[in-house]
Every structure is written in structure tokens, then in C-alpha cells.
VOGU-3710 file (C-alpha; in Angstrom, 3 decimals, decimal comma):
1> mssnvnhkhd> -9,844/77,771/-56,192  -8,128/78,958/-59,328  -11,166/80,911/-60,303  -11,092/82,672/-56,964  -7,431/83,539/-57,408  -7,988/84,867/-60,891  -10,919/86,894/-59,649  -8,803/88,332/-56,864  -6,106/89,502/-59,260  -8,513/90,787/-61,889
11> pkkrrrkqka> -7,448/94,448/-62,401  -11,020/95,466/-63,157  -12,010/94,516/-59,616  -9,267/96,463/-57,862  -11,422/99,426/-56,957  -8,981/100,959/-54,508  -7,085/102,515/-57,367  -10,237/103,876/-58,941  -10,180/107,048/-56,911  -12,161/110,127/-58,006
21> cdscrhkkgd> -10,397/113,415/-58,560  -11,516/116,693/-57,000  -13,337/117,842/-60,148  -15,151/114,658/-61,162  -16,171/112,992/-57,944  -17,313/109,972/-59,990  -17,377/106,620/-58,263  -15,401/104,961/-61,058  -12,988/107,643/-62,110  -10,095/106,325/-64,208
31> gmlmpgrrcs> -7,488/108,884/-63,192  -5,380/106,418/-61,225  -5,028/104,212/-64,343  -4,385/106,973/-66,924  -0,978/108,340/-67,920  0,003/111,252/-65,741  -2,825/110,319/-63,369  -5,237/112,572/-65,296  -8,748/111,168/-65,730  -10,599/111,164/-69,060
41> ncitfkldca> -13,081/113,855/-68,016  -10,362/116,307/-66,991  -8,456/115,684/-70,235  -11,628/116,235/-72,308  -12,646/119,456/-70,528  -9,062/120,670/-69,968  -9,356/120,735/-66,190  -6,716/120,364/-63,503  -6,833/116,817/-62,190  -5,965/116,885/-58,490
51> ytdgnqneys> -6,562/114,588/-55,536  -6,039/116,970/-52,646  -9,398/116,574/-50,835  -9,674/112,838/-50,783  -7,488/112,039/-47,825  -9,174/112,566/-44,487  -7,935/111,725/-41,062  -10,132/108,960/-39,712  -10,135/107,092/-36,470  -8,835/103,573/-36,733
61> etyvkdlerk> -11,364/100,780/-37,003  -9,953/99,176/-33,871  -10,476/102,352/-31,856  -14,077/102,727/-33,001  -14,925/99,094/-32,292  -13,355/99,388/-28,851  -15,559/102,382/-28,032  -18,650/100,593/-29,304  -17,850/97,566/-27,194  -17,418/99,665/-24,056
71> vqnmetllfq> -20,666/101,541/-24,618  -22,526/98,282/-25,211  -21,119/96,812/-22,000  -22,120/99,877/-20,022  -25,645/99,837/-21,453  -26,007/96,184/-20,490  -24,784/96,922/-16,974  -27,108/99,918/-16,591  -30,092/97,884/-17,754  -29,303/95,201/-15,174
81> llpdgdslds> -28,974/97,775/-12,386  -31,977/99,882/-13,462  -34,510/97,826/-15,449  -36,919/100,766/-15,758  -34,285/102,643/-17,692  -35,816/106,069/-18,030  -37,527/106,254/-14,649  -36,548/109,177/-12,494  -35,099/109,063/-9,046  -36,689/110,890/-6,173
91> rftrtrrpid> -35,225/114,213/-7,277  -35,033/115,854/-10,647  -31,487/116,986/-11,310  -30,423/119,218/-14,109  -29,540/117,348/-17,258  -26,809/119,835/-18,024  -25,054/119,697/-14,658  -22,424/117,209/-13,505  -23,650/114,517/-11,155  -21,847/112,378/-8,618
101> sdditteiek> -18,419/111,273/-9,754  -19,168/107,651/-9,016  -21,919/107,573/-11,652  -20,596/105,192/-14,245  -22,225/106,890/-17,231  -20,679/110,212/-16,264  -17,264/108,586/-16,014  -17,658/107,203/-19,535  -18,654/110,604/-20,833  -15,740/112,341/-19,145
111> kylqdpdraf> -13,219/109,783/-20,330  -14,296/109,279/-23,906  -16,917/111,795/-25,021  -16,439/115,042/-23,136  -14,266/117,896/-24,336  -12,217/120,137/-22,026  -14,383/123,205/-22,696  -17,549/121,439/-21,559  -15,818/119,997/-18,503  -14,443/123,392/-17,535
121> leqlnidffg> -17,862/125,029/-17,732  -19,471/122,240/-15,740  -16,947/122,748/-12,969  -17,908/126,426/-12,975  -21,591/125,444/-12,580  -22,357/127,121/-15,903  -25,222/125,793/-18,006  -25,549/127,770/-21,196  -23,664/130,653/-22,751  -24,002/131,940/-26,296
131> kssseqltgt> -21,362/132,628/-28,902  -20,671/136,192/-27,754  -19,871/135,106/-24,191  -16,417/134,902/-22,658  -16,900/131,134/-22,536  -15,764/130,887/-26,156  -12,550/132,738/-25,399  -12,031/130,649/-22,262  -12,403/127,450/-24,273  -9,869/128,665/-26,827
141> ainlkyeysg> -7,362/129,398/-24,058  -7,865/125,945/-22,527  -7,375/124,230/-25,883  -4,179/126,191/-26,434  -2,974/125,170/-22,996  -3,457/121,482/-23,774  -1,869/121,875/-27,189  1,354/123,276/-25,763  1,445/121,109/-22,642  0,855/117,902/-24,556
151> ktyshapvmc> -1,578/116,707/-21,902  -5,079/115,367/-22,398  -8,120/116,198/-20,331  -8,058/112,876/-18,464  -4,523/113,605/-17,243  -4,880/117,339/-16,617  -8,060/118,225/-14,725  -9,107/121,855/-14,931  -10,112/124,058/-12,018  -8,522/121,785/-9,435
161> rkrpefwdpi> -7,845/124,789/-7,186  -11,388/126,039/-6,711  -11,608/127,861/-3,390  -14,966/127,181/-1,745  -15,277/130,683/-0,275  -15,559/132,044/-3,809  -17,317/129,239/-5,664  -19,854/127,729/-3,262  -23,229/129,551/-3,198  -24,134/131,259/0,067
171> epldhqdhim> -27,625/130,490/1,313  -29,506/133,279/3,110  -29,381/133,134/6,896  -33,133/132,738/7,246  -33,271/129,853/4,784  -35,243/126,924/6,124  -34,418/123,472/4,869  -37,894/122,271/5,619  -41,088/124,282/5,755  -44,244/122,587/6,876
181> rtfpeddllq> -46,909/122,605/4,183  -50,579/121,832/4,514  -51,704/119,505/1,758  -55,246/118,441/0,865  -56,587/115,266/2,429  -55,527/112,134/0,573  -58,863/111,632/-1,168  -59,069/115,299/-2,167  -55,448/115,271/-3,319  -56,121/112,297/-5,568
191> slvnlyferv> -59,268/113,939/-6,916  -57,441/117,176/-7,734  -54,568/115,343/-9,410  -57,069/113,474/-11,584  -58,807/116,735/-12,481  -55,510/118,353/-13,374  -54,502/115,650/-15,831  -58,005/115,287/-17,282  -58,788/118,998/-17,696  -55,542/120,994/-17,665
201> nillpllhrq> -52,629/118,809/-18,720  -54,382/117,807/-21,943  -54,113/121,445/-23,102  -50,790/122,399/-21,496  -48,919/119,088/-21,120  -46,504/120,226/-18,439  -46,254/117,058/-16,335  -45,788/113,326/-16,889  -48,611/111,578/-15,095  -46,933/108,297/-14,126
211> tfensisekl> -43,833/110,010/-12,764  -45,840/112,623/-10,880  -48,206/110,114/-9,277  -45,341/107,786/-8,348  -43,556/110,655/-6,600  -46,702/111,465/-4,620  -47,208/107,824/-3,635  -43,607/107,804/-2,392  -44,419/110,892/-0,262  -41,775/112,938/-2,010
221> hlkdqkfaev> -43,842/116,089/-1,452  -43,251/115,645/2,284  -39,471/115,566/1,806  -38,662/117,811/-1,143  -39,710/121,458/-0,801  -39,576/122,232/-4,500  -41,695/119,245/-5,435  -44,079/120,202/-2,626  -44,590/123,608/-4,257  -45,369/121,923/-7,575
231> vifvcavasr> -47,931/119,630/-5,912  -49,604/122,543/-4,118  -49,963/124,560/-7,311  -51,289/121,529/-9,171  -53,999/121,389/-6,514  -54,613/125,134/-6,787  -54,997/125,073/-10,575  -57,207/121,967/-10,490  -59,396/123,379/-7,705  -61,082/125,714/-10,197
241> ysddsrvlfe> -62,577/122,620/-11,810  -63,641/120,998/-8,535  -67,031/121,149/-6,827  -65,596/120,036/-3,484  -66,121/122,742/-0,855  -62,778/121,878/0,737  -60,956/123,743/-2,048  -62,434/127,071/-0,891  -60,676/129,504/1,388  -61,529/128,892/5,046
251> gqqstqssgw> -64,776/130,557/6,024  -65,695/131,538/2,470  -68,561/130,450/0,244  -67,360/132,055/-2,981  -66,027/129,648/-5,590  -63,692/132,430/-6,726  -61,588/131,630/-3,655  -60,884/128,121/-4,980  -57,252/127,169/-4,460  -56,137/130,413/-2,835
261> kwvhqvlstl> -55,551/128,840/0,584  -52,784/126,683/-0,887  -51,339/129,447/-3,028  -51,078/131,774/-0,041  -49,113/129,327/2,098  -46,515/128,951/-0,675  -46,194/132,650/-1,475  -45,981/133,651/2,186  -42,877/131,477/2,659  -41,420/131,653/-0,848
271> rlsigpstly> -37,673/132,286/-0,914  -35,531/133,291/-3,848  -33,064/130,476/-4,471  -29,537/131,531/-5,363  -28,545/127,995/-6,237  -28,970/126,294/-9,600  -32,520/126,178/-10,896  -34,196/122,816/-11,219  -36,936/121,333/-13,334  -39,280/121,785/-10,389
281> dlqficlfaq> -38,556/125,535/-10,454  -39,630/125,738/-14,082  -42,774/123,692/-13,469  -43,639/125,814/-10,439  -43,396/129,048/-12,441  -45,584/127,640/-15,197  -48,265/126,506/-12,739  -48,087/129,829/-10,893  -48,653/131,675/-14,173  -51,636/129,478/-15,045
291> fmlgssvpyl> -53,241/130,150/-11,691  -52,711/133,921/-11,804  -54,292/133,989/-15,256  -57,613/133,493/-13,502  -57,044/136,115/-10,805  -57,903/139,814/-10,721  -54,390/140,542/-12,025  -54,161/138,256/-15,072  -51,396/140,383/-16,598  -49,059/139,033/-13,898
301> cwtlvgiglr> -49,092/135,806/-15,902  -47,110/137,538/-18,672  -44,416/138,601/-16,197  -44,145/135,141/-14,675  -43,739/133,283/-17,959  -41,045/135,769/-18,941  -39,128/134,842/-15,798  -39,688/131,168/-16,529  -38,293/131,497/-20,037  -35,180/133,181/-18,632
311> vaqdagvhqr> -34,734/130,243/-16,278  -35,129/127,884/-19,231  -32,530/129,809/-21,225  -30,139/129,645/-18,294  -30,455/125,867/-18,428  -30,035/125,846/-22,208  -33,394/124,157/-22,719  -34,090/126,314/-25,775  -31,197/124,677/-27,630  -31,378/121,436/-29,612
321> rrrdspntve> -29,783/118,365/-28,103  -27,136/116,282/-29,816  -28,671/114,214/-32,583  -27,608/110,948/-31,022  -29,067/111,816/-27,611  -31,840/109,380/-26,632  -35,155/110,592/-25,251  -35,364/110,562/-21,470  -38,224/111,357/-19,134  -36,394/114,236/-17,522
331> gelwkrafwc> -35,182/115,683/-20,809  -38,677/115,547/-22,267  -40,115/117,240/-19,170  -37,624/120,100/-19,491  -38,693/120,465/-23,112  -42,396/120,357/-22,256  -42,006/123,011/-19,580  -40,202/125,295/-22,012  -42,835/124,962/-24,737  -45,688/125,461/-22,258
341> llfidrvass> -44,142/128,718/-21,072  -43,523/129,860/-24,631  -47,106/129,123/-25,674  -48,545/131,051/-22,717  -46,170/133,936/-23,432  -47,292/134,265/-27,046  -50,998/134,116/-26,239  -50,704/136,495/-23,275  -48,588/138,928/-25,312  -51,243/139,072/-28,027
351> hlgrpcalye> -53,970/139,944/-25,513  -51,901/142,472/-23,571  -50,198/144,126/-26,533  -46,735/143,366/-25,177  -43,631/141,866/-26,815  -42,881/138,176/-26,573  -39,997/137,108/-24,349  -38,463/134,834/-27,004  -38,773/134,843/-30,757  -38,718/131,899/-33,127
361> eeidvelpve> -35,203/132,543/-34,439  -33,855/132,299/-30,878  -35,217/128,772/-30,407  -33,615/125,595/-31,679  -35,200/122,928/-29,496  -37,400/120,223/-30,993  -41,140/120,124/-30,409  -42,361/117,682/-27,740  -42,361/114,032/-28,737  -45,809/112,975/-29,914
371> cddqywihtn> -46,079/110,073/-27,525  -48,620/109,651/-24,736  -47,399/109,457/-21,150  -48,058/105,740/-20,717  -45,646/104,853/-23,537  -42,655/106,804/-22,258  -41,214/104,106/-20,024  -40,692/100,519/-21,154  -38,680/97,598/-19,820  -37,066/97,410/-23,241
381> peeafkqpag> -35,313/100,736/-23,917  -35,830/100,238/-27,644  -39,601/100,428/-27,156  -39,607/103,570/-24,985  -41,218/106,725/-26,395  -42,996/104,844/-29,178  -46,628/105,698/-29,858  -48,680/102,731/-31,134  -49,322/102,927/-34,857  -52,736/104,257/-35,792
391> kpsdisyfnt> -53,404/105,851/-32,398  -53,270/109,679/-32,369  -51,209/111,119/-29,547  -52,716/113,649/-27,173  -49,580/115,749/-27,700  -50,424/116,234/-31,386  -52,877/118,925/-30,247  -50,159/120,821/-28,392  -47,718/120,665/-31,299  -50,464/121,853/-33,652
401> slrlsrllen> -51,149/124,754/-31,274  -47,453/125,613/-31,160  -47,327/125,816/-34,942  -50,329/128,141/-34,813  -48,616/130,243/-32,147  -45,711/130,811/-34,545  -48,122/132,573/-36,889  -49,444/134,515/-33,915  -45,935/135,702/-33,112  -45,317/136,672/-36,746
411> clrtlylmek> -48,534/138,680/-36,737  -47,501/140,597/-33,624  -44,022/141,286/-35,024  -45,297/142,715/-38,290  -48,789/144,196/-38,229  -48,524/145,452/-34,641  -45,032/146,929/-34,653  -44,320/150,373/-33,239  -43,631/153,051/-35,823  -39,935/153,136/-34,915
421> skksfgfirq> -39,646/149,380/-35,339  -41,396/149,513/-38,704  -38,743/151,887/-39,999  -35,959/149,728/-38,567  -37,303/146,644/-40,369  -37,856/148,543/-43,607  -41,653/148,373/-43,516  -42,041/151,739/-45,211  -43,207/150,912/-48,730  -46,810/151,549/-49,631
431> dwdrqvaael> -49,304/148,831/-48,715  -46,671/146,619/-47,074  -49,173/145,797/-44,346  -51,665/144,519/-46,921  -49,050/142,157/-48,313  -48,127/140,932/-44,851  -51,780/140,321/-44,006  -52,239/138,373/-47,238  -49,194/136,214/-46,483  -50,383/135,563/-42,943
441> dasldnwfds> -53,817/134,662/-44,269  -52,287/132,165/-46,684  -50,140/130,637/-43,941  -53,174/130,397/-41,687  -55,093/128,604/-44,445  -52,234/126,128/-44,826  -52,212/125,523/-41,084  -55,980/124,962/-41,141  -55,575/122,278/-43,811  -52,861/120,548/-41,761
451> vpehlkwdpd> -54,966/120,060/-38,614  -55,039/116,326/-37,738  -58,300/114,600/-38,526  -59,157/113,809/-34,904  -58,788/117,505/-33,984  -61,055/118,931/-36,673  -64,063/120,642/-35,133  -66,980/118,321/-34,509  -69,608/119,519/-31,999  -70,715/115,892/-31,545
461> qenttyfnqs> -67,243/114,501/-30,829  -67,665/111,762/-28,224  -64,054/111,676/-27,071  -63,939/114,334/-24,347  -60,201/114,925/-24,681  -60,384/115,430/-28,437  -63,438/117,681/-28,031  -61,734/119,974/-25,504  -58,536/120,113/-27,538  -60,402/120,856/-30,759
471> aalyvlyfql> -62,434/123,632/-29,128  -59,329/125,315/-27,699  -57,557/124,984/-31,039  -60,339/126,566/-33,084  -60,943/129,383/-30,605  -57,288/130,369/-30,968  -57,509/129,991/-34,746  -60,486/132,348/-35,060  -58,858/134,859/-32,709  -55,762/134,930/-34,902
481> rilihrpfis> -57,892/135,434/-38,009  -59,468/138,451/-36,331  -56,082/139,723/-35,149  -54,708/139,699/-38,698  -57,522/141,896/-40,070  -58,253/144,068/-37,032  -55,859/146,894/-38,020  -57,850/147,444/-41,220  -61,355/147,612/-39,746  -61,439/151,428/-39,815
491> sskdltpcpl> -58,617/151,976/-42,262  -59,155/154,315/-45,181  -57,587/151,757/-47,523  -59,953/149,920/-49,810  -59,309/146,269/-49,005  -61,123/143,447/-50,730  -62,646/141,433/-49,193  -63,698/143,853/-46,494  -61,771/143,198/-43,262  -64,854/143,865/-41,166
501> hictnaarsc> -66,647/141,104/-43,045  -63,755/138,687/-42,390  -63,562/139,592/-38,704  -67,326/139,308/-38,271  -67,526/135,880/-39,887  -64,632/134,647/-37,752  -66,312/136,055/-34,640  -69,598/134,340/-35,449  -67,928/130,976/-35,968  -65,863/131,383/-32,811
511> srvidthrir> -68,905/132,255/-30,701  -70,622/129,039/-31,793  -67,592/126,967/-30,811  -67,381/128,690/-27,424  -71,091/128,243/-26,749  -71,027/124,552/-27,692  -68,076/124,108/-25,375  -69,962/125,845/-22,565  -73,153/123,840/-23,043  -71,228/120,592/-22,719
521> ghmypisafg> -69,969/121,762/-19,336  -66,367/122,672/-20,109  -64,789/125,958/-19,071  -61,279/127,166/-19,843  -59,642/130,595/-19,535  -58,979/130,707/-23,279  -62,757/130,720/-23,762  -62,997/133,958/-21,761  -60,380/135,711/-23,882  -62,073/134,450/-27,023
531> aftvglvlly> -65,571/135,400/-25,844  -64,461/138,933/-25,008  -62,744/139,484/-28,371  -65,653/137,982/-30,278  -68,189/140,058/-28,349  -66,352/143,279/-29,175  -66,171/142,468/-32,883  -69,852/141,529/-33,051  -70,905/144,692/-31,212  -68,754/146,741/-33,574
541> niwyrkhhdh> -70,523/145,163/-36,534  -73,950/145,714/-34,937  -73,293/149,419/-34,392  -72,128/149,885/-37,953  -75,105/148,038/-39,438  -77,616/149,954/-37,287  -76,345/153,261/-38,660  -75,712/152,285/-42,297  -78,072/149,448/-43,108  -81,401/149,985/-41,372
551> sfdvshdidl> -82,851/146,870/-42,981  -80,243/144,652/-41,358  -81,601/142,389/-38,619  -79,178/142,577/-35,696  -80,977/139,897/-33,668  -78,717/137,126/-34,974  -75,524/138,863/-33,860  -77,160/139,967/-30,603  -77,897/136,320/-29,891  -74,234/135,465/-30,457
561> vdkcmktled> -73,148/138,305/-28,149  -75,498/136,898/-25,526  -73,787/133,505/-25,875  -70,419/135,169/-25,264  -71,733/136,948/-22,172  -73,170/133,711/-20,813  -69,744/132,128/-21,201  -68,110/135,004/-19,319  -70,786/134,820/-16,632  -70,176/131,100/-16,111
571> lntrwqfggt> -66,411/131,576/-16,055  -66,751/134,366/-13,502  -67,676/131,811/-10,852  -64,076/130,543/-10,881  -62,008/132,986/-12,967  -62,331/136,607/-11,864  -61,478/138,290/-15,154  -64,604/136,715/-16,639  -66,725/139,138/-14,624  -64,592/142,105/-15,653
581> swsilyeias> -64,973/141,250/-19,323  -68,735/140,706/-18,867  -69,143/144,189/-17,392  -67,296/145,841/-20,265  -69,430/144,114/-22,897  -72,569/144,978/-20,939  -71,696/148,678/-20,783  -70,896/148,802/-24,491  -74,112/147,025/-25,456  -76,234/149,247/-23,192
591> vedlpvpdsi> -75,114/152,524/-24,790  -78,254/152,323/-26,918  -81,408/150,230/-26,841  -79,864/146,851/-27,611  -81,608/143,802/-26,102  -78,987/143,066/-23,461  -79,657/141,233/-20,163  -81,833/143,195/-17,745  -79,108/143,628/-15,121  -75,608/142,619/-14,311
601> ppsvdtwngd> -75,257/139,124/-12,869  -75,459/138,885/-9,081  -72,131/139,360/-7,399  -70,365/136,327/-6,073  -70,705/135,884/-2,318  -68,180/137,831/-0,208  -66,574/139,463/-3,224  -68,736/142,598/-3,304  -69,486/142,320/-7,027  -65,876/142,915/-8,030
611> ygfglltnts> -66,273/143,153/-11,796  -63,698/145,860/-12,300  -59,976/145,716/-11,757  -60,095/145,914/-7,977  -58,592/143,077/-5,969  -60,540/140,775/-3,735  -62,101/142,096/-0,577  -64,210/140,663/2,208  -66,196/142,684/4,682  -66,666/139,900/7,203
621> npsfgslidp> -63,000/139,017/7,291  -60,759/142,108/7,008  -57,650/140,044/6,399  -59,154/137,993/3,622  -58,510/140,553/0,893  -54,765/140,564/1,504  -54,678/136,810/1,806  -56,468/136,255/-1,462  -54,037/138,330/-3,516  -50,940/138,514/-1,287
631> lstswftesq> -48,862/140,236/-3,963  -51,279/143,079/-4,484  -50,616/145,316/-1,500  -47,270/146,625/-2,711  -46,974/145,677/-6,384  -50,309/146,522/-7,953  -51,642/149,471/-5,984  -52,898/151,347/-9,045  -54,784/148,328/-10,346  -56,767/148,180/-7,104
641> iqppldalld> -58,685/151,311/-8,072  -62,025/150,184/-9,428  -63,817/152,825/-11,507  -67,613/152,874/-11,454  -69,132/151,085/-14,407  -70,906/154,187/-15,692  -67,510/155,912/-15,909  -66,355/153,609/-18,676  -67,684/156,050/-21,257  -65,863/159,064/-19,779
651> sditagwfgr> -62,621/159,654/-21,685  -60,987/161,620/-18,881  -61,653/158,936/-16,301  -60,597/156,071/-18,537  -57,395/157,855/-19,456  -56,581/158,245/-15,775  -57,602/154,677/-15,055  -54,933/153,372/-17,421  -52,363/155,963/-16,441  -49,912/153,254/-15,419
661> lesdnvnlgh> -49,516/152,310/-19,100  -47,553/154,197/-21,731  -49,232/157,546/-22,347  -48,848/157,377/-26,133  -51,030/154,269/-26,144  -53,967/156,038/-24,454  -54,727/158,870/-26,824  -58,456/158,851/-27,438  -58,026/161,473/-30,128  -56,246/158,982/-32,371
671> sysmamsest> -58,149/156,894/-34,846  -58,961/153,314/-34,018  -56,498/151,995/-36,578  -53,675/154,115/-35,189  -54,375/152,911/-31,669  -54,280/149,309/-32,827  -51,041/149,913/-34,683  -49,428/151,237/-31,537  -50,638/148,529/-29,192  -52,563/145,290/-29,353
681> sqwmdmidmi> -53,820/145,735/-25,819  -57,458/144,728/-25,766  -58,169/147,164/-22,964  -56,782/150,036/-25,023  -58,719/148,909/-28,065  -61,873/148,696/-25,994  -61,537/152,302/-24,830  -60,878/153,574/-28,351  -63,805/151,523/-29,589  -66,148/153,016/-26,991
691> dmwnrfhqgt> -64,989/156,510/-27,874  -65,482/155,808/-31,564  -68,950/154,388/-30,986  -69,893/157,497/-29,002  -68,817/159,681/-31,908  -70,575/157,246/-34,230  -73,820/157,716/-32,302  -73,385/161,510/-32,195  -72,726/161,665/-35,942  -69,199/163,078/-35,543
701> ldvshlddss> -67,320/160,020/-36,854  -66,508/159,850/-40,570  -67,115/156,315/-41,879  -67,565/157,174/-45,536  -64,351/155,337/-46,427  -65,817/151,949/-45,481  -67,166/149,689/-48,208  -70,864/149,752/-48,934  -72,647/147,368/-46,611  -74,616/145,895/-49,487
711> twss> -71,468/144,098/-50,607  -71,318/142,182/-47,360  -73,147/139,030/-46,550  -74,439/138,209/-43,118
//
């Protein structure tokens, strides 16, 4: 006992007085024990010894423990009432909107965790506003009000005098609470849902399978209109992978009509909601964009994802959650929908030569959790969202693709800027573009080295999911490699190694991946975009070699072009733009005596061989054309004009054909490099390329600035 007492009164153990000064910040400062309360270090170095920053206002230990106890009690009660924890109810509600006042978790948040600013905005039905908004000033005024009134939020509710005639949204008079939808038969519905998750969701993980299937089994699609629209578009997207004749438009034999009968019934009754957007709205837009990507107006996809990203911003999904916020099914689905839209936007922007809707510095949200769907929900909340150790998650592919898409965005924002933007960003020094390309190349190499082992390209990969994901990943990788060096293909600058050599090697590798993917029976829209780009690069290389290296054997590259055209031909049976791309490659290859296929592929039944940009028509059913593309009659009238294939080489006709685009992007007198600097549009590049090849063939194109072909390897 005495030893304990002596130990207690030992001055060396009384650490409370050993407080560090502002300058030292040492754990065992001796300032409190020194004369004048100046520590040894400050005396030695002649510093002021002050203790101004040490005292901080802290909540009492009793208050903190009381809050912890209440939260623990509420968690126990919630687990007893809802054992599934993270499972969703029959409707998705917005995570950033107030819910019923009798919800016990909301009451806890309002009473203990919520600040007046947040509560005020929630009562205004406001989701997200940035720093420049009036919300910041409103919050300051509210705080000042409470400061002078001496009241707290729990005793002084804000906006208690909301007049419904000003605050409640007004629904349109013709709004129908319930619209009858025609769904596929139960067996077909189940088949299409399976196809969607096996073929589509593995690449764009928009939905959570267990939640989606549970909602269907509960017949939610017969009660909730927004969920019904999601289900219908899931069926429409999946129908392009189905061999069941019931997915075709009534009375049609063409597989290009797959899914359109369900799309039309949604679009014909679609109403613009003036109420708060929901998760279903975001999912619907994403599915709509995916479906239109395979139509005769694929550029509509870019417009749709832009709208979807605005909806996501309105909900604040692009912002990071609080660090202590647990993962929930609904929160993760919001995040997935946002990233899916962003990925489509970046890829579509690169192919259309248009700006992205959101840039990286405007995004703060985390990447999707790398956890497979079956591990999201667990009876023990501590085990939810935990991927088993040693098992790669299917989402690792998507996150790897998103990291690659960041490089894609950087490429578009630097090498493909407009001249005015280049000056604004200070890109005026000599050879700045070479330095940017070198940095992008290095970043792309680092990304390549970081690809997870199970996603590295293996043509003999037995796991179908990993094989499809790896193929999509490497097709995008090779396209980006080409995109980085494309502006320098016909540049007068002497780059080493030659950009044409880099682009050609990337195109050859990409064509092999695409062909292997096709042979194993898998078709995806990204393969069509890749096959078209690769075919153009290979044909460019063939034309150059034929005129500058007569000993070069073009048969190898011709064989690779043929593989690309076979891919486009196969895709054309379900995705219309595959046929358009096939026709363009065919016309380019047939300018001279290249061994191309004898004739264009037979037109798909009832579609009149629509390989141009015309919309779908049907001679036996006059109304079918408008039903197939219901948006076309008033929105895309100019795109319905289909030029004859032999007119592709006529500069005057092609200039008029693309008259709906910016005129400064369709100047065939510009050099190829200038055209690519102004726009990344593949259609514009194709026209410039054709014009250049014509001049090449006529001997009027100067190519003396290109490196000697003997320095290249095939």
C-alpha cells in the first residue's frame, strides 16, 4: 500500500504538469517545472515560451458517452426491427432528402447530429448547392438568428410557415398515376434479366442483382412506374443478346428491332417529372443511353448521359460522403449510377469529339466499393460489404476502367483542345504537345502495370466474366494509345519513335483482341468503336506503305482489317452503327485494288440495307419506321438523309452531309493534323483521311516530312 502511495505522489509521474509549449511540442517538455515557466529548449534557443494553443474546448466525457450509449441503443433497436439491415424497401428514396418524421433514425439525426443549415435546406427540398450559391449566405443568416435569439434548432424549427401554394410541386393536368405497361412473359423476363447481369452489368455495374430480382419477385414493377421503366429498359438492353424471337418488334424478322417494342411504349408515354429525381430516374437514363448507343443515332447517348450527370449533381452524388457514413445498398447504387454515366460520357466524348460533362476536379465521390453483389447484405452489419479475402471482385474491372478513363479525359483536355482554349491554358510554348504526349504515355504505362492479375489479357481465359472484362479493358487501352499519338501522324515534327509506328502496333494488337472476342461468341458495342478506329489506322498504314515501300507485304494488315470488318458485320445484326462503320471501311479500302470482300454484306431483313445514317424504315409496315426511332421525326431530321455510298469520296457532298456540325470542323482543305486538333470526331477524321488518301493517290499530297519507312518494323 505504501509503495502505491509513494508512487502516486512521485513528482516524476505527474505528467499533467509536463505540458509542451507552442514552440517545442515535445511530449515531456519541462516548462511547467522551470523558473518563469520557460522550458529548457526555449531558454537555449532564446525563443518565446508560450502556452496559448494548448487549451481547446472539448465536449465533456459524460456528454460523449451519453451520445454513444444512445446511438448503440438505437442500432440495437433497428437491428431487431430490421434484421436485414441494408435491405431496401419497396421504393428507393433519396438519401439526401428528409423522410417520414416518425423514422427513429431521422429523429436522432435531427436532435443530435443535424445542423440548422442542413435542416433548413431539407425543408426547402434542396439537395446540393455549391459554395457560390445563396445557400451559404442563408446558412450564415440562420446561424446569426440563433446566436442572437439564444435558441437551439430543436426548440426553434425553421420554415414553419411554408405555404403549400408556393412550395408544393404542381403536377401536370394530364399526369397519370398509373400507366399500363406490357412486360415480357415471366420466362422471357427471367431470361432477359439473367442476360443483363451476365453480359451487361459485368461491364457497367449499374444494378444490384439481389435487390433488383427481389423487387421483381414482389411485383414492384406492376406498382411503381419508375421501377417499371427501369425493368423495361433492362429487357430492351438485354434483348440484343437474346436469340428469342419474342424480343423482336411485332411482325418483324430483323434482329435489329430487338427491344424496340418495349422502348417505344415507354417513350410514347414518358412524362417530364417536376418532382424530386429518384435513383430510378438515374438508372433509367443510364439504361436509355446504353440502348441508344446501338441505334442509328448513337450520338444521342452523349446527350442522355449529360442529362443524367446533371441529375446526379442535383442530388449531390458527385460529392464525398461523411467519413463515418456506413455503406448502404441505396448509397452504393447512387454511386454506381453516377460512375456508369461518367464512364459512358468520357468514352462517347472521345469518339464524338465533344467535351465531357464533368471533369475530374469537379468530382469528389469515392469509387465503387470492390465487393460483389452477394456480399452486400449480411445479417451481421459488421460483415456487410466485405469481399472474401483472396477472391477478386468483379467491380475491380470497373474501377480499373475508371482510372483509365481519367487518362482519356486528360488526353481530350490537352492534345485535342481548341486553339482558343490552348491559349487560355498557356499551351503556347514550342513542342508542348510532345511533352504532354510523353507524360500521357508514361501514365498509360503505369496504368498498364497496375492492371490486376486476373484482368491481364489471356485469350485462353476460362472464366467468361474475366475474359469479357479483360477484352473490354484492353480494347479501350489500345484506343487510348492511338488517341494520344493520332495528332502527330501527319505532323511535320520529327518525333521518335514514329507516331504512325506506335498507332499501327496498337491497332494490330487491338484487332487481335477484338477478333478473339468475336470468335468466342461475345459482342459488345465497345468492340465496334474499337474495330472502326483500328481499321482506319491500319488502312492509313497500308496506303502509306504501298506508296513508299513497294517491298512491304500488306497482306498481314489486310487480314487484320478483314477481322475488324467481320466484327462490324456481326455487330450489325443487333447494333445498327456496326453496319455504318462497315460501309465506311469498305469504301475506303475499295478506292484501289485492295483485297476487300467482294460485296457489301446482305442487308438485314426489312431494314432496306440501312448502312448510312438514315433511320429505320419498313416498306411493308409504313408506321414501323417512326415506331422504331420515335424521337427521330422532329429531332434528327438532318441525320435521316442517307448519302449514297459512292458519294463518300465527294468533298462537296460530304461537307453538306455534315452541315449540322460546326463549319470550322469540316474544312477539307486543312491538313489532317489540323483537323484532328480542332475535333476528335471520328467522322470528321474519316472524311479528312479519305480526302488525304485521294490526294495521296493522285500524287498531290506532300509526305516528305514523314520518317523513312525503313526505320519502322512491321
